[in-house]
C-alpha positions as CSV (number, residue, x, y, z in Angstrom):
1,X,-7.0,-38.8,55.4
2,X,-7.6,-37.8,51.9
3,X,-10.4,-35.5,53.1
4,X,-8.2,-33.7,55.3
5,X,-5.1,-32.9,52.7
6,X,-8.5,-32.2,49.9
7,X,-10.1,-29.7,52.2
8,X,-6.2,-27.9,53.2
9,X,-5.6,-28.2,49.7
10,X,-8.7,-25.9,48.7
11,X,-8.2,-23.7,51.5
12,X,-4.4,-23.2,50.4
13,X,-3.5,-19.7,49.7
14,X,-2.6,-20.6,46.0
15,X,-5.2,-22.8,45.3
16,X,-6.8,-20.4,43.0
17,X,-3.4,-20.2,41.1
18,X,-3.9,-24.0,40.5
19,X,-7.3,-23.4,38.9
20,X,-6.0,-21.1,36.5
21,X,-3.3,-23.8,35.4
22,X,-5.9,-26.5,35.2
23,X,-7.9,-24.0,33.6
24,X,-5.4,-22.5,31.0
25,X,-4.2,-26.3,30.3
26,X,-7.6,-27.4,28.9
27,X,-7.5,-24.0,26.8
28,X,-3.8,-24.7,25.2
29,X,-5.0,-28.7,24.8
30,X,-7.6,-27.5,22.4
31,X,-5.9,-24.5,20.9
32,X,-5.1,-24.2,17.1
33,X,-1.4,-24.6,16.8
34,X,0.2,-23.7,14.4
35,X,-1.4,-20.9,13.1
36,X,-0.6,-17.1,11.9
37,X,3.1,-16.3,12.5
38,X,3.5,-19.4,14.1
39,X,2.9,-21.5,10.2
40,X,5.7,-18.3,8.9
41,X,8.3,-19.7,11.9
42,X,7.6,-23.1,11.1
43,X,8.1,-23.1,7.3
44,X,11.2,-20.8,7.5
45,X,13.0,-22.3,10.8
46,X,15.3,-25.6,10.1
47,X,15.6,-27.4,13.1
48,X,15.7,-26.5,16.9
49,X,18.8,-23.8,16.0
50,X,19.0,-21.9,13.0
51,X,21.8,-19.6,13.7
52,X,21.3,-18.6,9.9
53,X,17.9,-17.8,10.0
54,X,18.5,-15.9,13.4
55,X,21.2,-13.5,11.5
56,X,19.1,-13.2,8.7
57,X,16.1,-11.8,10.9
58,X,19.0,-9.3,13.0
59,X,19.8,-8.0,9.4
60,X,16.3,-7.5,7.6
61,X,13.5,-7.7,10.6
62,X,13.7,-8.0,14.1
63,X,16.2,-7.8,17.2
64,X,14.1,-10.5,19.3
65,X,16.6,-13.4,18.8
66,X,16.4,-14.9,22.1
67,X,12.8,-14.8,21.6
68,X,12.4,-16.3,18.4
69,X,15.6,-19.2,18.9
70,X,12.9,-20.0,21.4
71,X,9.7,-19.9,18.8
72,X,12.1,-22.0,16.9
73,X,12.5,-24.7,19.6
74,X,9.0,-25.3,20.6
75,X,7.6,-25.3,17.4
76,X,10.5,-28.1,16.0
77,X,9.7,-29.7,19.7
78,X,6.6,-32.1,20.1
79,X,3.8,-29.1,21.0
80,X,2.2,-31.1,23.6
81,X,5.7,-29.4,25.5
82,X,4.1,-25.9,24.4
83,X,0.6,-26.9,25.4
84,X,1.9,-27.8,29.2
85,X,4.6,-25.3,29.7
86,X,2.7,-22.1,28.6
87,X,-0.2,-22.6,31.5
88,X,2.5,-23.2,33.5
89,X,4.0,-19.4,32.8
90,X,0.5,-18.2,33.2
91,X,0.6,-19.2,36.9
92,X,4.0,-18.0,37.2
93,X,2.5,-14.5,35.6
94,X,-0.1,-14.8,38.4
95,X,2.3,-16.1,41.3
96,X,4.4,-13.0,40.1
97,X,1.4,-10.5,40.5
98,X,0.3,-12.1,43.7
99,X,4.1,-11.6,45.1
100,X,4.6,-7.8,43.9
101,X,1.3,-6.5,44.9
102,X,-1.1,-8.6,47.4
103,X,-0.2,-7.4,50.8
104,X,-3.7,-9.1,52.9
105,X,-6.2,-11.5,52.6
106,X,-3.7,-13.0,50.1
107,X,-6.7,-16.3,49.3
108,X,-9.1,-13.7,48.3
109,X,-6.7,-11.5,46.7
110,X,-5.0,-14.3,44.3
111,X,-9.0,-15.6,43.9
112,X,-9.1,-12.1,42.3
113,X,-6.1,-12.1,40.3
114,X,-7.1,-15.6,38.5
115,X,-10.2,-13.8,37.5
116,X,-9.0,-11.0,36.3
117,X,-6.7,-13.1,34.2
118,X,-9.5,-15.2,32.7
119,X,-11.0,-12.0,31.4
120,X,-7.1,-11.4,29.8
121,X,-8.1,-11.6,26.3
122,X,-5.5,-14.6,25.6
123,X,-7.7,-15.9,22.6
124,X,-7.9,-12.3,20.5
125,X,-4.0,-11.8,21.8
126,X,-2.8,-15.3,20.6
127,X,-5.1,-15.4,17.2
128,X,-1.7,-13.9,15.4
129,X,0.1,-17.6,16.4
130,X,-0.3,-18.8,19.6
131,X,3.4,-20.1,20.2
132,X,4.8,-16.8,18.4
133,X,2.4,-14.4,20.7
134,X,3.2,-16.2,23.9
135,X,6.7,-15.9,23.6
136,X,6.7,-12.5,21.9
137,X,4.1,-11.0,24.9
138,X,3.3,-13.1,27.6
139,X,7.2,-14.3,28.4
140,X,8.6,-11.3,28.5
141,X,6.0,-9.6,30.8
142,X,6.1,-12.4,33.0
143,X,9.6,-12.9,33.1
144,X,9.6,-9.1,33.9
145,X,7.4,-9.1,36.8
146,X,9.4,-12.2,38.2
147,X,12.6,-10.6,38.1
148,X,10.9,-7.3,39.7
149,X,10.0,-9.7,42.8
150,X,13.8,-9.4,43.7
151,X,13.9,-6.0,43.2
152,X,11.2,-5.8,45.6
153,X,12.6,-7.9,48.3
154,X,15.7,-5.4,47.7
155,X,14.0,-1.9,48.1
156,X,12.2,-3.6,51.4
157,X,15.7,-5.2,52.5
158,X,14.2,-8.6,52.4
159,X,17.2,-12.0,52.4
160,X,17.9,-13.2,48.9
161,X,19.2,-16.4,47.9
162,X,21.9,-16.7,44.8
163,X,19.8,-18.9,43.1
164,X,17.5,-15.9,43.5
165,X,19.8,-13.7,41.9
166,X,21.0,-15.8,38.8
167,X,17.5,-17.1,37.9
168,X,16.6,-12.9,37.8
169,X,19.0,-12.1,35.3
170,X,18.4,-15.0,33.1
171,X,14.6,-13.8,33.6
172,X,15.5,-10.1,32.6
173,X,17.8,-11.0,29.9
174,X,14.7,-12.9,28.1
175,X,11.9,-10.1,29.2
176,X,14.5,-7.6,28.3
177,X,14.9,-8.7,24.7
178,X,10.9,-7.2,23.8
179,X,11.8,-3.5,22.6
180,X,8.5,-2.3,24.8
181,X,9.7,-4.2,28.1
182,X,12.7,-3.3,28.0
183,X,12.0,0.8,28.2
184,X,9.6,-0.2,31.1
185,X,11.8,-1.9,32.8
186,X,15.1,0.2,32.3
187,X,12.9,3.2,33.8
188,X,11.9,0.9,36.5
189,X,15.6,0.0,38.1
190,X,16.5,3.6,37.0
191,X,13.6,5.0,39.4
192,X,14.5,2.1,42.1
193,X,18.3,3.0,42.2
194,X,17.6,6.5,42.5
195,X,15.8,5.6,45.8
196,X,18.2,3.4,47.1
197,X,20.7,6.1,46.1
198,X,18.4,8.4,48.4
199,X,18.1,6.0,50.9
200,X,22.0,5.3,50.8
201,X,21.3,1.4,50.0
202,X,21.9,0.9,46.4
203,X,22.5,-2.9,45.6
204,X,25.0,-4.1,42.8
205,X,22.1,-6.0,41.7
206,X,19.7,-3.3,40.6
207,X,23.0,-1.6,38.5
208,X,23.5,-5.0,37.1
209,X,19.8,-5.4,36.3
210,X,20.2,-1.5,35.0
211,X,22.7,-2.4,32.9
212,X,20.8,-5.7,31.2
213,X,18.0,-3.4,29.9
214,X,20.6,-0.4,28.9
215,X,22.4,-3.0,26.6
216,X,19.5,-4.8,25.3
217,X,17.5,-1.1,24.7
218,X,21.2,-0.6,22.6
219,X,21.3,-3.8,21.0
220,X,17.8,-2.7,19.7
221,X,18.3,0.1,18.7
222,X,21.7,-0.4,16.6
223,X,20.1,-3.8,15.0
224,X,19.8,-3.3,11.3
225,X,16.8,-5.1,10.7
226,X,14.5,-2.6,13.1
227,X,14.7,-0.3,10.3
228,X,14.2,-2.6,7.6
229,X,11.2,-3.3,9.1
230,X,9.8,-0.7,9.5
231,X,9.9,0.4,5.7
232,X,9.0,-2.5,4.6
233,X,6.0,-2.4,7.1
234,X,5.2,1.2,6.3
235,X,4.5,0.4,2.6
236,X,2.6,-2.7,3.4
237,X,0.3,-1.4,6.3
238,X,0.7,2.7,6.1
239,X,1.7,4.0,3.2
240,X,1.1,7.9,4.5
241,X,2.6,7.1,7.5
242,X,6.5,8.9,7.0
243,X,4.2,12.3,5.9
244,X,2.6,12.4,9.6
245,X,3.5,15.1,11.7
246,X,4.2,14.3,15.6
247,X,0.8,15.9,16.5
248,X,-1.6,13.6,14.0
249,X,1.0,10.5,15.0
250,X,0.1,11.2,18.8
251,X,-3.9,12.1,18.0
252,X,-3.9,8.6,16.4
253,X,-2.1,6.7,18.9
254,X,-4.1,8.3,22.3
255,X,-7.3,8.0,20.1
256,X,-6.7,4.7,18.9
257,X,-5.7,3.5,22.2
258,X,-8.5,4.7,24.6
259,X,-10.9,3.9,21.8
260,X,-10.2,0.2,22.0
261,X,-11.5,0.0,26.0
262,X,-14.4,2.7,25.5
263,X,-15.6,1.9,22.1
264,X,-15.0,-1.7,22.2
265,X,-16.4,-2.9,25.4
266,X,-13.3,-4.8,27.4
267,X,-14.5,-6.1,30.7
268,X,-11.2,-5.8,32.6
269,X,-11.2,-2.3,31.9
270,X,-15.3,-2.2,32.9
271,X,-14.0,-4.1,36.5
272,X,-11.5,-1.5,37.0
273,X,-13.6,1.5,35.9
274,X,-16.1,0.1,38.1
275,X,-14.1,-0.4,41.0
276,X,-12.7,3.0,40.7
277,X,-15.9,4.6,41.4
278,X,-16.7,2.5,44.3
279,X,-13.8,2.8,45.8
280,X,-14.0,6.9,45.8
281,X,-17.8,6.7,46.7
282,X,-16.7,4.3,49.4
283,X,-14.6,6.9,50.6
284,X,-16.4,10.4,50.0
285,X,-20.0,10.5,50.4
286,X,-20.2,13.8,48.3
287,X,-22.2,13.8,45.0
288,X,-18.8,15.5,43.0
289,X,-16.7,12.8,44.1
290,X,-19.3,10.0,43.0
291,X,-19.7,12.1,39.7
292,X,-15.8,12.8,39.1
293,X,-15.4,9.1,39.4
294,X,-18.6,8.0,37.9
295,X,-18.1,9.8,35.0
296,X,-15.2,7.3,32.6
297,X,-17.6,4.2,33.9
298,X,-20.7,5.6,31.9
299,X,-18.5,6.5,29.2
300,X,-17.9,3.2,28.6
301,X,-21.1,1.8,29.3
302,X,-23.1,4.5,27.1
303,X,-20.4,4.0,24.0
304,X,-19.2,0.4,24.6
305,X,-20.3,-2.3,21.9
306,X,-22.4,-4.0,23.9
307,X,-24.8,-1.0,24.6
308,X,-24.4,1.1,21.7
309,X,-27.0,-0.6,19.6
310,X,-29.5,0.7,22.6
311,X,-28.1,3.6,22.6
312,X,-28.6,3.7,18.7
313,X,-32.4,3.1,19.1
314,X,-33.1,5.4,22.1
315,X,-31.1,8.0,21.5
316,X,-30.3,8.2,17.9
317,X,-28.7,11.6,17.2
318,X,-25.9,10.4,20.1
319,X,-24.9,7.9,17.7
320,X,-22.6,9.3,15.8
321,X,-20.3,10.0,18.6
322,X,-19.5,6.2,18.6
323,X,-16.3,4.8,17.6
324,X,-16.0,5.4,13.8
325,X,-12.3,6.3,14.3
326,X,-10.2,6.2,11.0
327,X,-6.5,4.9,10.5
328,X,-6.1,9.1,10.4
329,X,-7.5,9.1,14.2
330,X,-10.7,10.8,14.9
331,X,-10.4,13.8,13.4
332,X,-9.3,13.8,9.6
333,X,-9.3,16.3,6.5
334,X,-13.1,15.0,5.7
335,X,-14.6,15.4,9.1
336,X,-12.6,18.5,10.8
337,X,-14.7,20.9,9.9
338,X,-17.9,19.1,12.0
339,X,-18.2,19.8,15.9
340,X,-19.9,16.0,16.4
341,X,-16.0,15.0,15.5
342,X,-14.3,16.5,18.4
343,X,-16.9,15.2,20.7
344,X,-15.3,11.4,20.7
345,X,-12.2,12.9,21.5
346,X,-13.2,14.9,24.2
347,X,-15.0,12.8,25.7
348,X,-11.8,10.0,25.8
349,X,-9.5,12.8,27.0
350,X,-11.5,14.0,29.7
351,X,-12.3,10.1,30.8
352,X,-8.7,9.2,30.9
353,X,-7.9,12.4,32.9
354,X,-10.2,11.1,35.7
355,X,-9.4,7.7,36.1
356,X,-6.4,9.2,36.8
357,X,-7.6,11.7,39.2
358,X,-9.6,8.9,40.8
359,X,-6.4,7.0,41.2
360,X,-5.4,10.0,43.4
361,X,-8.4,10.4,45.3
362,X,-8.8,6.2,46.1
363,X,-4.8,6.5,47.5
364,X,-4.1,9.7,48.0
365,X,-0.5,11.2,49.0
366,X,0.8,7.8,49.3
367,X,3.0,5.4,47.7
368,X,0.3,3.5,46.3
369,X,-0.6,6.7,44.5
370,X,2.7,7.2,42.9
371,X,2.6,3.1,41.9
372,X,-0.9,2.9,40.7
373,X,-0.5,6.2,38.6
374,X,3.0,4.9,37.1
375,X,1.9,1.5,36.3
376,X,-1.4,2.8,34.6
377,X,0.9,5.6,32.9
378,X,3.9,3.2,32.0
379,X,0.9,0.9,30.5
380,X,-0.7,4.0,28.3
381,X,2.7,5.0,27.0
382,X,3.5,1.2,26.0
383,X,0.2,1.6,23.5
384,X,1.4,5.1,22.7
385,X,4.6,4.0,21.1
386,X,3.0,2.3,18.6
387,X,2.0,5.8,17.7
388,X,5.6,5.8,16.1
389,X,4.9,2.5,14.3
390,X,2.9,2.0,10.9
391,X,1.5,-1.1,12.2
392,X,-0.5,0.4,14.9
393,X,-3.6,-0.9,13.5
394,X,-2.8,-4.2,11.7
395,X,-0.7,-5.5,14.9
396,X,-4.3,-5.2,16.7
397,X,-4.9,-6.4,20.2
398,X,-1.6,-7.8,20.9
399,X,0.0,-4.3,21.2
400,X,-2.2,-3.6,24.1
401,X,-0.8,-6.3,26.6
402,X,0.8,-4.4,28.8
403,X,-1.7,-1.8,28.9
404,X,-4.4,-4.5,30.0
405,X,-1.5,-5.7,33.0
406,X,-1.2,-2.5,34.0
407,X,-5.6,-2.2,34.7
408,X,-5.1,-5.5,35.8
409,X,-2.2,-4.3,38.2
410,X,-4.3,-1.0,39.3
411,X,-7.6,-3.7,39.4
412,X,-5.5,-5.5,42.4
413,X,-4.4,-2.5,44.3
414,X,-7.8,-1.3,44.5
415,X,-9.1,-4.1,45.7
416,X,-6.6,-4.3,48.4
417,X,-7.3,-1.1,49.3
418,X,-11.4,-2.5,49.6
419,X,-10.3,-5.1,51.6
420,X,-8.4,-3.1,54.0
421,X,-11.7,-0.4,54.9
422,X,-13.7,-2.2,57.8
423,X,-16.3,-3.5,55.5
424,X,-15.3,-6.1,52.9
425,X,-18.7,-6.5,51.3
426,X,-18.4,-4.4,48.7
427,X,-14.3,-5.7,47.8
428,X,-16.5,-9.7,47.8
429,X,-19.3,-8.7,45.9
430,X,-16.7,-7.2,43.1
431,X,-14.8,-10.3,43.3
432,X,-18.0,-12.6,42.7
433,X,-19.7,-10.9,39.5
434,X,-15.7,-10.9,38.3
435,X,-15.7,-15.0,38.8
436,X,-19.3,-15.1,36.9
437,X,-17.8,-12.6,34.0
438,X,-14.7,-15.5,34.1
439,X,-16.6,-18.2,33.8
440,X,-18.5,-16.7,30.8
441,X,-15.3,-15.7,29.1
442,X,-13.7,-18.6,29.8
443,X,-16.4,-21.0,28.0
444,X,-16.4,-18.6,25.5
445,X,-13.1,-18.8,24.5
446,X,-12.7,-22.4,24.6
447,X,-15.7,-22.4,22.2
448,X,-13.5,-19.8,19.8
449,X,-10.8,-22.0,20.1
450,X,-12.4,-25.4,19.2
């Protein structure tokens, strides 16, 4: 009897999410808490709810009052509560991704989602404070995606229960308290509303959700603390920032974003570009298509941190093309006359354009093409917004959290495309490779945390 139940559990399509939860629970139980920003909030918030602290933050630093209220709550309750709850939130993230983007072989695709989430650099992102960073970034992402599950049901004409509307609205309030999530969700509901109006099926909850995001965004823009914070951070982290031109800021934003993935080896982005190459090659036999989709992967392998030392030894004249980016971008007053300074810029920009082009080749003229390109574009813009913040470098990898999520989503969509082909061998080989990489990454994060 027990053996039968265990077999049924193992074969369940959501068993991979259980593995994700157990793995994340083990990681969270050894996580060093409090650290970084956690210590600041623990020292400055009095009690479970501190209205005076939130008022001071509103006037002098931040509009994330809902998020910071929960940070104070968890820091003044037994820490074991957060250690157990946050892995459940990450399970919810995996479940939301599955419900939104998986359409076939759910168990296999859920394993792929779980492996990608294990490859998500939680350790690096949480380094600034596990509780603070998770509530500022991972929770809004998870709650935003979970709220979009209801939007998907509306578009597909499925039945929705009353509690789903209520829960979705609550999750949306929390998610939209984060500035970038607020903008992205607003754009998504605007696009969904336009689509439903075109189909003459506009739903009241889409209007309500759009209003929640719009009001949240208005609150963010009118919060006095945000402008105070911008001035303070400019003086602390980037004194010259107010004097940079729009072109300079955009170059810094795009270059620093792409350099993070091409010049600092990132497994999530590697699997994404590998999937792109495999999907295009699987669809087209022509050498042009293969070379087209291989270029981004080739640049990543050639100049990624793990390979660059080999390139340096074998091809010393290629080494100067590498990842030396200053806080002013690749092109500065000191090197703008040197031709080699423009090479990494050109390679990065060509690569990202080919990535978008490869996505179109994979999905062609279908709604999946719009979904994948739109998702990656929103993710890229979410990091590009940092071009207008003096903490573009000081904030570290946490500012990439939505772009990493967009990369993950696009990888799932391509994986689903490969599963739809007559032979699933390529998809299963990628799954196996991702599993080995995820296991290695997980062990590394456990060791770093202890």
